[in-house]
N, C-alpha and C positions, 0 to 999 in steps of 0.2 A: 403360520404366522405369531398371528397373537398370543397364542400359549410359549411362544421362543422366545419373541422379543420381552415377555413380559420374566419370565423365567431367568432370561440373561439379566434384564434390570436389576434381581434380586442375589446377583454376583452369584448366580449357577454357571457350571459349563457344559453349553447348549450347544448342542448339533443337529441341526434339521437336515432329516434326507428329502430329497426333491427327487422327482423320476425324472420328472423333465428337465428341460434346458436351460430355461427361465420360470420365476414362482409367477405365481398369481393367475393362471390362465385364464382356468372360468374365472377370476374376477374380472380380468377383462372383458368377460363378453354381457356383466348383471347391466340390469338396466338398460339394456338396447343398446351397452359398451359405455352408457353413461355412468354406473355404478350407482343404483339407489341403497345407501348405505343403512341407512336406518329408517327410524319411523319416529318422526315427533312426539308422538302418542305417549300419554302415561303409561304406568308398566302395567297396572291391570288389562288396561285395553290392549297395549302388548301381548299378555298373556292369554289375552281372549281371542286373540285372529292367530293362537298355536291350535289346534283343535285336534293334538295330537301330545299326548302327555304335558301339555302347556306348565300343568302346574309342577310338572318335575323342575321347572325354570325359574320359580321363583327366586332360588339366592340366589345362582349365576345372576338373576336380572337387579335385583336388587345391590350385591356385590360392583355391577358395574353394568350401569344402566348404561341406557341408549345418549342420555346427559352427559356421561362419564367419559363415550367414545368420543361424543363431538369435542368436547374439552381437550381428550386428549389428541386426538387429529388440528383441533385447530392449533393447539399450541406447537405441536409438529411440524403447521408451516400449511395445512391447507383448509382452505377456507369452504364452508356449507353453507348451502339453504334450504329453504323448507318449501317444498311445492303442493299441490293441491294432492288430498288425499293425507297430510303429513308428511307426505314423501322426504328424504332427505339427499340431496345430491352433492358432489363438490360445485363450487358453484362456476368452476372449468370446464362441466359437461363433460368430463373426460375419467373416464375407468382409470386408464393410465395414472393417472396422479395419482387416487391413492395408493396404488399399489407402489409409486413410486416413495410415497410416507409412509408403507408400511415396512419396506426395504429399510429405510432411513431409520424405522425402531427398530429394525434387527442390530442391523450395523454399530448406529449410535451404543447399542449395548451389550455386544460384543459379542453376538450369538453368529456361528459360523454357516456356514450351507454350505451342501456335499450333494452335487447331482448324482446321486445314486440311488436305486428303488432296493427296497428294503421285501425280500422272499420269504423270509420266514421267521420267526422269532421264537426261542424257548427259551424257560427260565431255570436253570440249575442250581442250588442255594440259595445266594440273598443278591443274583445278577441276572441279567436278561444278556443272552445271546444272540445277537441279530446277524443275519446272514443275507448279504447281498446280491444284487443280479450278477456280480463278480466273484462272485465266489469268497467274497472275503468275510471273515469272521470280524466281529463289535462289541463286543462288551459296554452295559450302560447299567447303572442303578437302576435308572428310573424309566420309562417309555411311556410316550404319549401316543397312540394310534389316533390322529388328523387327518385321513384322508381323504375324506368327503365321497359323497353318494354312488349312483351306479350311473347317475345321465349328464350326458354331454362327454360318453367317454374316450374324447378327441382330446380334452383338455387333461386327462389324468383321471378323470373319475372312474375308475374302471371297476371299484367294489372290493378292491385286493385289500382294504379294511378291513374288511368282514369275513373273511375268511384266516388274518392273525386273530382274530378275535375269538373265534371260533375256538381255531385251535387251542388257544389258552383257556378254553373252557367256558367261553361266554356263550348264551343264546341269543343265535339273532333270526327278530323276527321276519316274515317273510315280507320282500321287495314288491313294492308298488312302485309305480309315476305318480307323482300326486304335482300338480300345475302342471296342466298336461294336454295338448289339442285330443279331441273327442272323435271319433268314430263314428258317422250315425248310418243306418239302414236305409234312409231313401237316398235314390238318386238324384232327387232333382235338384240337390244340393251342387252339384256337377255344374251347373246352367247359372248359379249364383258365385261362382269362383271368384273370389278377391273383393267381394262385394261386401264393405265396412257399415253396421250398422251402429249409429250411435244414439244411447238414451233409449235404450232399450231394457225392459224387465225381465229375467233369465231367473224362469222358475223350476226346479231339478224334484222329481215324485221319484217314490220309492215304488217296491213292488205293491207294496198296499195302500199307493195312489195319496202317503203321505207327503206331505212337501220338505226337504231337507233343505233347501235351498232358495234362497229370492234376493234376489239385488239388481239395483240396476250400475246402467255401463254400458262398455263397446265391446264390440263383436265382430268375429270376421267370418265368412264360409268359407273355405276350401274343398279343392277336389274330392278328399275324402268326407268332410261332415265341417265343424266348426272349430274355429280358438278363438284368440283375440284376450283382453284382460279376465272378461267377464269369464268366458269359458274357462278359464285357466282357474278360477277360485272357483268355478262351480265344481272341480274333479277333484279338490281338495274333499268332499262331501262323501263322492263315490267311492265309499272303499271296497266296496264287494262287487264289481261288475261281471263276475259267473252268476252270484244268483239274484240279483238286485231287480235286474230287466230295467233300468231307469230311461224316464221315459223326460222330455224337456219341452216347456212349452214358451212361448217368445212372446211376450206383449209387444208388438211393433210400436201401437201408441200408447203408452201408459199415461202419459199427458190426461187424457180424456177417456174419462168415463163411458162406458157402453149408449149413456143417452146422447150427452156432447158425441162422438165420435158417429152416431148415427145419423143424428143434426146435421155433422158436417157432409157426410156421405151426402146425404141428399141433398146439400145446399151442392156438391159436386154434382153429381146427378139430376139436378134442375137445367147447372149452366150449358153439363152438355147430352142433354133431352134425346137430341135425335140423332147420337153419336154412336158407334160400336162400345160397348163393354170396353173389350179390350183399348178404347181410347179412352176413357173417361177417369182413370185411377193416378194421371202426371200429375196433379197437384196434391196427391196423396203421399205417394209413393218414388221409391228412385227407381226409373226406367229399367234396371235388371230385374227388380224382384216382381215386376208388372207380370209377365209371361208367365211365372209358376203358380201369383197367388190368383190369378184368372183360370188357370189349371186345374190348382184345387178347389176353386169355388166354386168348380162344377156347373158355372154357370157358362153357356154358352158364349165363349169368346166374339161370336158375330149376329149377338144377339142386339140390339137398340136398348140406348140407356131407360127410355121410356115403357121397355115391354120388361124388366127386371124387376119379379114380386117382392111385396115384405119378407116372405121368407126364405127369396134369396137373399135379399137384404142382409139377412140377419144372420144369415150362414157366415156370408161375408166379415160381417161383426166378427163373428166367433174366431175365426180363420187370424182376423188382423189381429185381437187381442188372444190368441192363443196357439201361433203355429206352431207345429206339434213336430216332433224329431226321438225318432228311437235308437238309443246310442247301443251301437253294436259294440263297442272295446275302448280302449282308451290308444293312443297312439304310442310306437313303441319309450320305453324306458329311456332307451337314447334321446328321445327328444325332449323328454321333462325336465320343466326346470330343476326340480330336488327330488328327490329320491323318499316316498315313504315307507317306513320298517326297519332295520336295522339291533345296534345293540341296545338287549331289553335294560328298560330305566332300570327297574327294581334290583338290577343287577351292578348299579353305579350310584356311587355315595352321591346324593344331589348339592352336600355344601362344596364339597373336594372337585370333584367329577373324578373322583379316585374309583376303579374296580373294586367290589366289594370281594368279588374271586380269586381277586391277584393281586396280592402287594405290590405298589408302587407300576401298578398300569394304570395307567388315564388315559379318559377317550376327551375330545374335542367337535363341533360342528356336524357336521349329516352324518354323520358313520355312526349317529346316537339316533334311536327311534323316536326324535321328535323333527316335526315339520308343519310349516306355518303357509300362511295364504300370501298373495304378491303383498309387496309394500317397504320393504325391506325388512320386516321382521326375521324371514331365514340366515340373511348376513348379523342380523342383532345375535341371532342365536348361537352362530360360530362366533362372534368377537367376545361377546360375555363369558361363554361355557372354556373360548381358550385364554382369556382373561384368568377364572377361576382357575384353569391348571396352573398356570403360570406362577399364583401365589403363591399355590401347597403345594408344588412339586417340590 
């Protein structure tokens, strides 16, 4: 939408081919339906939050920054606000209002929309021949592939753009789910299904026991493993699931160092000295978590608190400061927020988003091999690359 609206604003004859009946189906589900439009962070910090090929986006982000985006949306009539973590949302908290503004941008500038799917693209001499799903042939001087990735296929992101790009000679880097829930080897997660933990530290280790991610935030247990904002961000760093044997440790009480946590536990143990161990953790942990912690601590749950040894208490501290999970796999790419992988950036001019292989072919958004953490960065990539295409086409 940004590419089409901007190109039309620059007096180009533009047709946006959309295979869905309506535009922006994926946009409507972003930010849990509220649409986390962008981030209010500085450009360098934005780039730092794009672990895959972030440096490729300098030109796009400086040409059309988050400030430029907010100004454009405000001028078109959308009020925005900044929330925790510098996340930018519409004041209305409705993704639909963002979509309406983008549609306004399209129609105001004269872009046409046709609800057809492009299933094939060929280049003959100086023009492209596009084939629709209705077997129509369309000629065009310039083509933009801005089809999104392969996640949430029900919204139209089926990976079709990769096939078109590949046919035209582009390299497609392996596709992985990113910002995706994780499947664990441990069965006890099922007992915690639905339990949300806030303000915990999540640390990811690779097979060499090197820390590759550590952050504080919120997570949730599921019947298959773990999810939530913290887990989705962590998944972005787990690039090689087949070979790495990733391990996660959760510090349930990061605000307390080991000594303070020990003092806290001893106070609780004094308070409940004559109670069974299983009944002594209610002040420290959510009730759903207690049976799992008791089982993993290997302390007899029917042991009275005054019988627990110093060594057993030490083991309990280790568990609370490093609840361990072995990661088996990602959830399917269909459940991922974004797709990692895509069109190789070395084959695209970062200053224009034009293909270096096929003249007058352009790319924008998630179809390119760039992906970021949660926080509005992925949508800013779409807006910035789309704008860059629009002014250069």
